[in-house]
C-alpha positions in Angstrom: -12.8 6.5 9.3 -12.8 6.4 5.5 -10.9 8.7 3.3 -12.0 10.2 0.0 -8.6 10.5 -1.7 -5.5 8.3 -2.1 -2.6 8.6 0.2 1.0 7.7 -0.5 3.3 5.5 1.6 7.0 5.1 1.4 8.2 1.5 1.2 11.7 0.1 0.9 12.8 -2.1 -2.0 14.3 -5.4 -0.6 16.6 -5.7 -3.6 18.4 -2.3 -3.6 17.2 -0.5 -0.4 15.8 2.4 -2.5 12.7 4.1 -1.1 9.6 3.8 -3.3 6.4 5.8 -2.9 3.3 3.7 -3.4 -0.3 5.0 -3.7 -2.8 3.6 -1.2 -6.4 4.0 -2.3 -9.0 5.2 0.2 -10.8 2.7 2.4 -12.3 2.1 5.8 -9.2 0.7 7.5 -9.8 -1.6 10.4 -13.4 -1.3 11.7 -14.2 -3.2 14.9 -18.0 -3.2 14.7 -18.4 -4.6 11.1 -17.6 -7.8 9.3 -13.9 -8.6 8.9 -12.2 -6.1 6.7 -10.9 -7.5 3.4 -7.2 -7.3 2.9 -6.4 -5.5 -0.3 -3.1 -5.0 -2.3 -1.4 -3.0 -4.9 1.8 -3.5 -7.0 4.5 -1.1 -8.0 7.9 -1.4 -9.5 11.2 0.0 -8.1 12.4 2.8 -10.3 16.0 2.1 -9.3 16.3 -1.6 -10.0 13.0 -2.7 -11.6 12.1 -5.1 -8.8 8.3 -5.7 -8.5 6.9 -4.7 -5.1 3.5 -5.7 -3.5 1.9 -3.7 -0.8 -1.0 -5.1 1.2 -3.4 -3.0 3.4 -6.9 -2.9 5.0 
């Protein structure tokens, strides 16, 4: 099922253990009856220590 608006997801910073909220854009997710779904990603920066974080999703 696709969504029409972005969601947020909490992820942990591996450098300082702070919790970061990353925006995840809408998409179809995993769909069994279509071509393989393309892996996408986004980047964000930890506001506590400045470490760059990458989040990958379908």
